C-alpha positions in Angstrom: 121.2 126.4 93.4 122.6 122.9 93.9 119.8 121.2 91.9 117.9 122.1 88.6 114.5 120.7 87.6 115.0 118.8 84.4 111.5 117.3 84.1 108.2 117.6 85.8 104.6 116.6 85.2 101.2 115.8 86.7 99.2 112.5 86.5 95.7 111.7 87.7 95.4 108.1 88.8 92.7 106.1 86.9 89.9 104.1 88.6 92.4 101.3 89.2 95.6 102.9 90.3 98.8 101.9 88.5 102.5 102.3 89.0 103.7 105.4 87.2 106.7 105.1 84.9 108.4 108.5 84.5 110.9 108.6 81.6 114.1 110.4 82.5 116.3 110.7 79.4 118.7 113.1 81.2 118.9 110.9 84.3 118.1 112.1 87.7 119.9 112.9 91.0 116.9 113.8 93.1 113.2 113.0 92.6 110.1 114.3 94.4 106.3 113.6 94.4 103.3 115.5 95.8 99.9 114.0 96.2 97.7 117.1 95.8 94.5 115.2 96.5 95.6 114.0 99.9 97.4 117.2 100.8 94.0 118.9 100.6 92.2 116.5 102.9 92.6 114.8 106.3 93.2 111.1 106.0 93.8 108.0 108.0 97.2 107.0 109.2 99.6 106.3 106.5 98.3 108.4 103.6 101.3 109.5 101.7 101.4 113.2 100.7 105.0 113.7 99.7 107.9 111.4 98.8 111.6 112.0 98.1 114.3 109.9 96.4 118.0 110.6 96.4 120.5 109.3 93.8 124.0 108.1 94.2 123.0 105.0 96.1 121.5 106.9 99.0 118.0 105.5 98.5 117.6 101.8 98.3 115.6 100.1 95.6 111.8 100.5 96.2 112.3 102.9 99.0 112.5 106.7 99.7 111.4 109.2 102.3 107.7 109.0 103.2 105.8 112.1 104.4 102.3 111.0 105.5 99.3 112.3 107.4 99.0 111.0 111.0 95.3 110.6 111.6 91.8 111.3 110.2 91.2 114.5 112.2 94.4 116.3 111.8 96.8 117.5 109.2 99.8 116.6 111.4 102.7 115.1 109.4 104.9 112.1 110.1 108.1 111.2 108.3 109.6 107.8 107.8 110.8 105.6 104.9 108.6 103.5 102.7 110.6 100.5 103.7 109.9 101.2 107.4 106.2 101.5 106.6 106.3 98.2 104.7 105.0 99.8 101.4 106.5 100.2 98.0 108.4 103.5 97.1 110.6 104.6 94.3 112.7 102.4 92.0 115.2 104.1 89.6 116.0 102.0 86.6 118.9 103.0 84.4 119.2 99.7 82.4 117.1 96.7 81.6 118.4 94.0 83.8 119.1 90.5 82.7 116.8 87.7 84.0 117.6 87.0 87.6 119.0 83.7 88.9 116.7 80.7 88.5 114.7 79.4 91.5 113.5 75.9 91.9 109.8 75.5 92.9 108.0 72.5 94.3 104.4 72.7 93.0 101.9 74.5 90.8 98.3 73.7 91.8 95.3 72.7 89.6 93.1 75.6 90.4 91.1 78.4 88.8 94.0 80.7 89.8 97.1 78.5 89.9 99.3 78.9 92.9 103.1 78.3 92.6 105.1 77.3 95.7 108.7 78.5 95.7 111.0 80.3 98.1 111.4 83.8 96.7 111.9 87.5 97.2 109.6 88.6 94.4 107.0 91.4 94.6 103.4 91.7 93.4 103.3 92.7 89.8 106.6 91.1 88.9 107.0 89.3 85.6 108.4 85.8 85.7 109.1 83.0 83.2 108.2 79.5 84.3 109.9 76.5 82.6 110.7 72.9 83.2 107.3 72.5 84.8 107.1 68.8 85.5 103.5 67.7 85.1 102.5 71.1 83.5 105.0 71.2 80.6 102.4 72.9 78.5 103.0 76.2 80.3 106.8 75.9 80.3 108.3 79.0 78.7 105.4 81.3 79.3 105.6 84.7 81.0 103.3 85.5 83.9 102.4 88.5 86.1 102.4 87.3 89.7 100.2 88.4 92.6 99.6 87.5 96.3 103.3 87.1 96.7 104.7 85.7 99.9 108.2 84.4 100.7 107.0 80.9 99.9 105.0 81.4 96.7 102.7 83.4 94.4 99.5 83.3 92.5 99.1 83.2 88.7 95.9 85.1 88.2 96.2 84.7 84.4 96.2 80.9 84.5 93.2 78.6 85.1 94.8 75.2 85.5 91.8 73.4 86.9 91.3 71.5 83.7 94.9 70.2 83.6 95.5 66.5 84.1 97.9 66.9 87.0 99.5 69.6 89.2 103.1 70.5 88.6 105.5 68.6 90.9 108.5 70.9 90.3 109.4 73.8 88.1 112.0 76.5 87.5 111.3 80.3 87.5 113.2 83.5 86.7 112.1 87.0 87.2 112.5 89.1 84.1 112.4 92.8 83.1 109.0 94.3 83.9 108.8 96.3 80.7 109.4 94.9 77.3 111.5 96.5 74.5 108.4 96.6 72.2 105.0 97.8 73.1 102.2 96.8 73.0 103.7 93.4 73.4 102.3 90.1 72.2 100.7 88.1 75.0 100.3 84.4 75.8 96.6 83.3 75.7 95.5 81.1 78.5 91.8 80.9 77.8 89.0 82.0 75.4 85.3 81.6 76.2 82.7 80.3 73.8 80.3 83.3 73.8 78.5 85.8 71.6 81.5 88.0 72.4 84.5 85.9 73.3 86.4 86.7 76.5 90.2 86.2 76.1 92.4 85.6 79.2 96.1 86.2 79.0 99.0 85.3 81.4 100.1 88.8 82.1 98.5 92.1 83.1 98.0 93.9 79.8 97.7 97.4 78.6 95.4 96.7 75.7 92.6 99.2 75.2 88.9 99.2 74.1 88.9 99.8 70.3 92.2 98.1 69.7 92.5 95.6 66.9 94.2 92.3 67.6 95.2 89.2 65.7 95.5 85.6 67.1 97.8 82.8 66.5 96.1 79.6 67.7 97.9 76.3 67.1 95.8 73.3 66.4 96.8 71.7 69.7 94.9 74.4 71.6 91.5 74.1 69.9 89.5 77.1 68.7 91.5 77.2 65.5 88.7 79.2 63.9 90.2 82.2 65.6 93.6 81.6 64.2 94.4 84.7 62.0 90.7 85.4 62.1 89.4 88.5 60.2 85.8 89.8 60.3 83.9 90.6 57.1 85.4 93.5 55.1 88.8 92.3 56.1 88.7 93.8 59.6 90.6 92.3 62.5 88.8 91.5 65.8 88.2 94.6 68.0 88.4 94.8 71.8 85.1 95.9 73.4 85.9 95.6 77.1 89.0 95.0 79.3 90.0 93.9 82.8 93.5 93.4 84.1 94.0 89.9 82.7 91.1 89.7 80.1 89.6 91.5 77.2 86.4 90.9 75.2 86.4 90.8 71.4 83.6 91.5 68.9 83.7 87.9 67.6 81.0 85.3 68.2 83.0 82.3 69.4 80.0 80.3 70.7 80.1 77.9 67.7 83.9 77.6 67.7 85.6 74.5 69.2 86.6 74.9 72.8 90.0 76.4 73.7 92.1 74.1 75.9 95.8 73.6 76.6 97.4 70.5 75.1 98.4 67.7 77.6 101.7 68.1 79.3 102.9 64.9 77.7 102.4 66.4 74.2 104.9 69.2 74.9 107.1 70.2 73.2 106.1 68.4 70.0 102.5 69.7 69.9 102.9 72.9 71.7 103.6 76.3 70.0 101.7 78.5 72.5 98.6 80.5 71.7 99.3 84.2 71.3 97.7 87.5 70.6 99.3 90.6 69.1 98.1 94.1 68.1 96.9 94.6 64.6 97.4 98.4 64.4 99.5 101.2 65.8 98.4 103.5 68.6 98.1 107.2 67.7 98.5 108.3 71.3 100.7 106.7 74.0 101.3 107.9 77.5 104.7 106.6 78.6 104.1 107.4 82.2 100.9 105.3 82.6 101.5 102.9 79.7 98.0 103.6 78.4 97.4 103.7 74.6 94.5 105.2 72.9 93.3 106.2 69.4 94.6 103.3 67.3 95.4 103.9 63.7 95.1 100.5 62.0 96.8 101.6 58.8 100.3 101.6 60.3 102.7 99.0 61.7 101.6 97.7 65.1 104.5 98.2 67.3 106.6 101.1 68.8 109.6 101.0 71.1 108.8 100.4 74.7 112.3 101.3 76.0 112.5 104.5 78.1 115.7 104.3 80.1 116.4 105.6 82.6 113.0 105.9 84.2 111.6 106.2 87.7 108.9 103.8 88.8 106.6 105.5 91.3 104.7 102.8 93.1 100.9 103.1 93.4 99.1 102.6 96.7 97.4 104.6 99.5 100.6 104.8 101.4 102.9 104.9 98.4 104.1 107.9 96.4 101.9 107.0 93.3 98.7 107.4 95.3 95.4 105.6 94.8 92.4 105.9 92.5 91.6 109.6 91.5 94.7 111.0 93.2 96.5 113.8 91.4 100.3 113.2 91.6 102.8 115.9 90.8 106.4 114.7 90.2 109.6 116.7 89.7 113.0 115.3 88.6 116.3 117.2 89.4 119.9 117.1 88.3 122.7 118.3 90.4 124.5 121.3 89.1 128.3 120.8 88.4 131.1 123.3 88.7 133.3 124.9 91.2 131.9 126.7 94.2 134.0 129.9 94.8 134.9 130.6 98.4 135.3 134.1 99.7 138.9 135.4 99.6 140.2 136.2 103.1 140.8 139.9 103.6 
């Protein structure tokens, strides 16, 4: 056989489908996925049921061979590439890249979800660092998850800049590695509500979980200093009670605390230290494919390594190899066998 399976597994997509990160310590020359859920049904045009990736530079980044159902009344198959279908495919990562070249942007709006204008080739879900933000210096140096990406800009769903004094009139931005060396990572806090159970907004999509303990560092320039290094009675840290992509709720009554607000741009950098949140306990169970952590043990150190290199990122989506909510995805990784092939000896 020219190939040997070195790793395989099955993953069921959660209610909100996520990109699957498949650790491949031995590397990979060929990678394949099957969507068992969609194989068993007839689906509308574009539903991916099988995907293939080839190493050695044969498959471009975020691409691969796309096998998909043709229409809702037939199991007929089509074959194309993910790039030709304008959807995300496979990305093989064998090192953590350095930050990409800086881009110069023109504006960042004052809006509930700030919108940045910059000519770019980014993708939804990328992580970027924004700095030198003229008029919004208080966010300079923060990392954001971007969405609604076009060639001319993107949205910062984790930033409500409507209360800022002015819009940004220029800024610099760099795309950085999607996955951090340490997980669960600390996060930049962009908002905290005054409520019976405070709702915390962060600048990046997070993988914090219900039941997780967290600790805040809130500089005086941000207000709500009562939450700085806050511990509940019996010396217990705040606990997360609910989560969304950019927010989580904590079991702390913040209704009587001073309001959380960014310092003015003119105060940076002298008054700005950033408001951050970090885990206050270590997870007992971690799924490196989904990045989901459960069963925290608060008696141990909070962090573990987040580096799994090389790995394959299997993009989520109805037409992508990672599938959508509830789909069962089987993946297989292969290595090419080495050695000499013996030819028959002529008689």
